[in-house]
C-alpha positions as CSV (number, residue, x, y, z in Angstrom):
1,M,0.0,0.0,0.0
2,L,1.3,3.4,-1.0
3,K,1.9,6.0,1.8
4,F,1.8,9.6,1.0
5,A,3.8,12.3,2.9
6,K,1.6,14.4,5.1
7,R,1.2,17.9,3.7
8,T,2.6,20.6,5.9
9,K,1.4,24.1,6.0
10,K,4.0,26.5,4.5
11,K,5.3,29.2,6.8
12,K,4.7,32.8,5.8
13,R,8.0,34.0,4.3
14,V,9.5,37.2,5.7
15,F,11.6,39.1,3.2
16,P,14.7,40.9,4.5
17,E,15.5,44.5,3.9
18,I,18.3,44.9,1.4
19,S,21.1,47.0,2.8
20,E,24.7,47.8,1.8
21,N,25.9,44.9,4.0
22,H,23.7,42.6,1.9
23,I,25.2,44.1,-1.3
24,Q,28.8,43.8,-0.1
25,A,28.2,40.2,1.1
26,Y,26.8,39.4,-2.3
27,F,29.9,40.6,-4.0
28,E,32.1,38.7,-1.6
29,T,30.2,35.5,-1.9
30,P,32.1,32.7,-3.7
31,D,30.8,31.9,-7.1
32,E,29.5,28.5,-6.1
33,N,27.4,30.0,-3.5
34,L,26.0,32.9,-5.5
35,N,22.8,31.2,-6.6
36,R,22.0,30.0,-3.0
37,Y,22.7,33.4,-1.6
38,Q,20.7,35.2,-4.3
39,N,17.7,32.9,-3.6
40,S,17.9,33.5,0.1
41,V,18.3,37.3,0.1
42,F,17.0,38.7,-3.2
43,P,13.5,37.2,-3.7
44,I,12.2,40.5,-2.3
45,Y,12.7,41.8,-5.8
46,S,9.8,39.8,-7.0
47,H,7.6,39.7,-3.9
48,A,4.3,41.2,-5.0
49,F,6.2,43.2,-7.6
50,G,8.3,44.8,-4.8
51,F,5.7,47.6,-4.2
52,E,4.9,47.1,-0.5
53,D,7.0,49.9,0.9
54,A,6.1,52.3,-2.0
55,R,2.4,51.5,-1.3
56,I,2.8,52.5,2.4
57,H,4.4,55.7,1.5
58,L,1.8,56.6,-1.1
59,N,-1.0,55.9,1.3
60,K,0.5,58.3,3.9
61,N,0.8,61.2,1.5
62,S,-2.1,63.5,0.7
63,H,-0.4,64.9,-2.3
64,N,1.3,62.6,-4.9
65,P,3.8,64.0,-7.3
66,A,3.3,63.3,-10.9
67,F,5.6,60.8,-12.6
68,Y,6.7,61.3,-16.2
69,L,8.0,58.0,-17.4
70,V,10.5,57.8,-20.3
71,H,11.5,54.4,-21.3
72,G,14.0,53.1,-23.9
73,L,13.8,51.6,-27.3
74,G,11.4,48.9,-26.3
75,A,13.2,46.4,-24.0
76,T,12.2,48.2,-20.8
77,I,8.5,48.5,-21.7
78,H,7.5,45.9,-19.1
79,F,8.7,48.1,-16.3
80,F,6.7,51.0,-17.5
81,F,3.6,49.0,-18.1
82,E,3.7,47.6,-14.6
83,G,4.8,50.9,-13.1
84,T,2.1,52.9,-14.9
85,L,-0.7,50.6,-13.6
86,F,0.6,50.8,-10.1
87,L,1.0,54.6,-10.0
88,K,-2.4,55.2,-11.6
89,E,-4.0,52.9,-9.0
90,H,-2.7,55.3,-6.3
91,G,-3.8,58.5,-7.9
92,F,-0.6,59.5,-9.7
93,E,-0.7,61.4,-12.9
94,V,1.3,59.3,-15.3
95,F,2.6,60.4,-18.7
96,T,4.6,58.0,-20.8
97,H,6.6,58.8,-23.9
98,S,8.4,56.6,-26.4
99,K,9.2,56.8,-30.0
100,R,9.2,53.0,-30.2
101,G,7.0,50.7,-28.1
102,E,8.4,47.4,-29.3
103,I,11.4,46.1,-31.2
104,S,10.5,44.9,-34.6
105,D,12.5,44.1,-37.8
106,K,10.8,47.1,-39.4
107,D,12.2,49.7,-37.1
108,D,14.6,52.1,-38.6
109,L,16.5,53.0,-35.4
110,T,18.9,55.3,-37.1
111,G,16.0,57.6,-38.0
112,L,15.2,58.7,-34.4
113,D,15.0,62.4,-34.0
114,V,16.2,63.2,-30.5
115,E,15.3,66.9,-30.6
116,M,11.8,66.2,-31.8
117,L,11.3,63.7,-28.9
118,V,12.6,66.3,-26.3
119,D,10.3,68.9,-27.8
120,D,7.4,66.5,-27.3
121,M,8.4,65.8,-23.7
122,E,8.7,69.5,-22.9
123,K,5.3,70.3,-24.4
124,Q,3.6,67.5,-22.6
125,I,4.9,68.4,-19.3
126,D,4.2,72.2,-19.7
127,R,0.7,71.5,-21.1
128,V,-0.5,69.8,-18.0
129,G,1.3,72.2,-15.7
130,L,3.3,69.6,-13.7
131,Q,5.2,71.8,-11.3
132,E,6.3,68.8,-9.2
133,A,6.8,66.3,-12.0
134,H,9.3,63.5,-11.3
135,I,11.0,62.2,-14.5
136,I,12.1,58.6,-14.4
137,A,14.2,57.7,-17.4
138,S,15.6,54.4,-18.4
139,S,18.0,53.5,-21.2
140,F,17.7,55.6,-24.3
141,G,15.2,57.8,-22.3
142,G,18.2,58.9,-20.3
143,I,19.6,60.7,-23.3
144,L,16.3,62.4,-23.9
145,S,16.2,63.5,-20.2
146,L,19.7,64.9,-20.2
147,R,18.8,67.0,-23.3
148,L,15.6,68.2,-21.5
149,A,17.7,69.1,-18.4
150,E,20.0,71.1,-20.6
151,R,17.1,73.0,-22.1
152,R,15.1,73.3,-18.9
153,P,17.4,73.4,-15.8
154,D,14.3,73.6,-13.7
155,F,13.6,70.0,-14.6
156,A,17.1,68.8,-13.8
157,Q,16.6,68.1,-10.1
158,S,13.5,66.0,-10.8
159,I,15.2,63.5,-13.0
160,T,16.0,60.0,-11.9
161,L,18.2,58.0,-14.3
162,I,17.8,54.2,-13.9
163,G,18.6,51.0,-15.6
164,S,21.0,50.5,-18.4
165,F,21.8,54.1,-18.9
166,L,23.9,53.9,-15.8
167,N,25.0,50.2,-16.5
168,F,28.6,50.1,-17.7
169,N,28.1,46.7,-19.3
170,W,25.6,47.8,-21.8
171,G,27.9,50.1,-23.8
172,L,30.4,47.3,-24.0
173,E,27.9,44.9,-25.3
174,H,27.0,47.3,-28.0
175,E,30.7,47.8,-28.8
176,V,31.2,44.1,-29.6
177,G,28.0,44.0,-31.6
178,F,25.6,42.9,-28.9
179,D,26.7,39.3,-29.5
180,V,24.1,37.8,-27.3
181,L,24.7,34.3,-28.4
182,K,28.1,34.5,-26.6
183,R,26.8,35.8,-23.3
184,V,23.6,33.8,-22.8
185,N,22.5,30.3,-23.6
186,P,18.9,30.6,-24.8
187,N,18.3,26.9,-24.0
188,K,18.8,27.6,-20.3
189,L,16.6,30.6,-20.1
190,P,12.7,30.4,-19.8
191,A,10.9,31.5,-22.9
192,T,9.2,34.2,-20.8
193,D,12.5,35.8,-20.0
194,L,13.4,36.4,-23.7
195,G,9.8,36.8,-24.8
196,P,9.6,37.7,-28.5
197,F,13.3,38.4,-28.7
198,L,14.4,34.7,-28.9
199,P,13.8,34.4,-32.7
200,Q,15.2,37.9,-33.2
201,M,18.7,37.5,-31.8
202,Q,20.3,37.8,-35.1
203,F,18.4,41.0,-35.9
204,I,19.2,42.4,-32.5
205,R,22.9,41.7,-33.0
206,E,22.8,43.3,-36.5
207,R,20.9,46.4,-35.5
208,S,23.1,47.2,-32.5
209,T,25.9,48.7,-34.6
210,K,23.4,51.1,-36.1
211,V,22.1,52.1,-32.7
212,M,25.5,52.8,-31.4
213,Q,26.5,54.9,-34.4
214,Y,23.5,57.1,-33.9
215,V,24.0,57.4,-30.1
216,L,27.6,58.4,-30.6
217,K,26.5,61.0,-33.2
218,E,24.1,62.5,-30.7
219,Y,26.7,62.5,-27.9
220,E,29.1,64.6,-29.9
221,T,27.1,67.7,-29.1
222,L,27.0,67.1,-25.4
223,P,29.6,68.6,-22.9
224,V,32.4,66.3,-21.9
225,N,31.2,66.1,-18.2
226,K,27.9,64.7,-19.3
227,L,29.2,61.8,-21.3
228,F,28.0,58.5,-19.8
229,E,28.7,54.8,-20.4
230,Y,28.7,54.8,-24.2
231,V,31.5,57.2,-24.7
232,S,33.5,56.0,-21.7
233,Y,33.7,52.6,-23.3
234,L,33.8,53.4,-27.0
235,K,36.2,56.3,-26.7
236,K,38.2,54.8,-23.9
237,M,37.5,57.6,-21.4
238,D,37.8,57.0,-17.7
239,Y,34.2,57.6,-16.6
240,T,35.0,57.5,-12.9
241,Q,37.3,60.5,-13.3
242,N,34.6,62.5,-15.1
243,P,31.3,61.8,-13.4
244,P,28.3,63.6,-14.8
245,K,27.8,67.0,-13.3
246,I,24.0,66.8,-13.3
247,H,22.1,66.5,-10.0
248,C,19.9,63.5,-9.7
249,P,18.1,62.6,-6.4
250,L,18.4,58.9,-7.2
251,L,21.2,57.1,-8.9
252,I,20.8,53.4,-9.6
253,L,23.4,51.1,-11.3
254,H,23.1,47.5,-12.1
255,G,25.8,45.3,-13.5
256,E,27.6,42.0,-13.2
257,Q,28.9,41.1,-9.7
258,D,32.5,40.7,-11.0
259,N,32.6,43.9,-13.0
260,V,35.3,46.1,-11.5
261,V,34.3,49.1,-13.6
262,T,30.8,49.0,-12.2
263,M,32.0,48.7,-8.6
264,K,34.4,51.6,-9.1
265,A,31.8,53.8,-10.7
266,Y,29.3,53.0,-7.9
267,K,31.8,54.1,-5.2
268,T,32.6,57.2,-7.2
269,L,29.1,58.2,-7.7
270,K,28.3,57.8,-4.0
271,E,31.2,60.1,-3.2
272,T,30.2,62.7,-5.9
273,Y,26.6,62.8,-5.1
274,R,26.5,62.7,-1.3
275,E,23.0,64.2,-1.1
276,A,21.7,61.5,-3.5
277,T,20.5,58.0,-2.8
278,A,22.9,55.7,-4.6
279,I,21.8,52.1,-5.0
280,L,23.6,49.2,-6.7
281,L,21.6,46.2,-7.7
282,P,24.2,43.6,-8.5
283,N,24.2,40.8,-11.1
284,C,21.2,42.0,-13.1
285,G,21.1,42.3,-16.8
286,H,18.9,44.6,-18.9
287,G,15.7,44.3,-20.9
288,P,14.9,40.9,-22.3
289,F,18.0,39.4,-20.8
290,L,17.1,40.0,-17.2
291,S,17.1,36.7,-15.2
292,K,13.8,37.9,-13.7
293,P,12.4,40.5,-16.1
294,A,9.9,42.3,-13.8
295,T,12.0,42.3,-10.7
296,L,14.8,44.8,-11.3
297,Y,12.5,47.6,-12.6
298,T,9.8,47.1,-10.0
299,E,12.4,47.3,-7.3
300,I,13.8,50.5,-8.9
301,L,10.3,52.0,-8.9
302,R,9.9,51.1,-5.2
303,H,13.2,52.8,-4.3
304,A,12.3,55.8,-6.5
305,T,8.9,56.3,-4.8
306,Q,10.5,56.0,-1.4
307,S,13.1,58.6,-2.4
308,V,10.6,61.1,-3.8
309,L,8.1,60.7,-1.0
310,A,10.4,60.5,1.9
């Protein structure tokens, strides 16, 4: 006669707060223990989309600032979709802007008009009279936001740059042609992580050179002290010696745990922007190559709302 194990009631899991000690321990953890350590400390990223603390802050505030979300060329759209729904649910005014909503083989990425996009951003913000707008920009949106800050200094202190725009690995990936087949094994990643990008890897790799050529062309008109990851890699500049001289209330980097450049930049940014909240989320990729697509950006939004509403 078969005997079945008695089902036990699962204990309610308590998710720990993530501190600098956690981050430092993560970097010092031997490689063979990384997965075990990540599973024990970092599931908070995905717990209920990581919005619990932000929800508490929102409910305590009678006036909510307006968030103006600027995402990248398509890969970060999942963050803004989830973030938009969450913010609208709590009475925020949310305005999103993007030239491209999704990546497709029909996109002519070299035809983007940065000035036109910045014009549109400025008009939208002015039209609704957002005196306390908080601009959250990711990836290519960071370029647009820097341009907007140059044009409208009154917006500069309301900008938060997140995601790959402060990720020093991303520029290097573009430099080598975004050869994703060398850095990930599609067979070991769930289909949901790569989504529609899995059959488009060849296209992504081919288009990356065009994207970088365009971005570099745009950067040629920016002051040296505002050059970020792309130029620091492609023109071999030492970014840590020339940190951007633009005020941001929140600076978030994410990169590989063994990337010395990322760690050095993180420490430099913390020293440079002492009044800012600097957060490093280690060992996280970008866009469709995130190990947990929704987790990084929802955690970033949680920190962003805490920073703004504190």
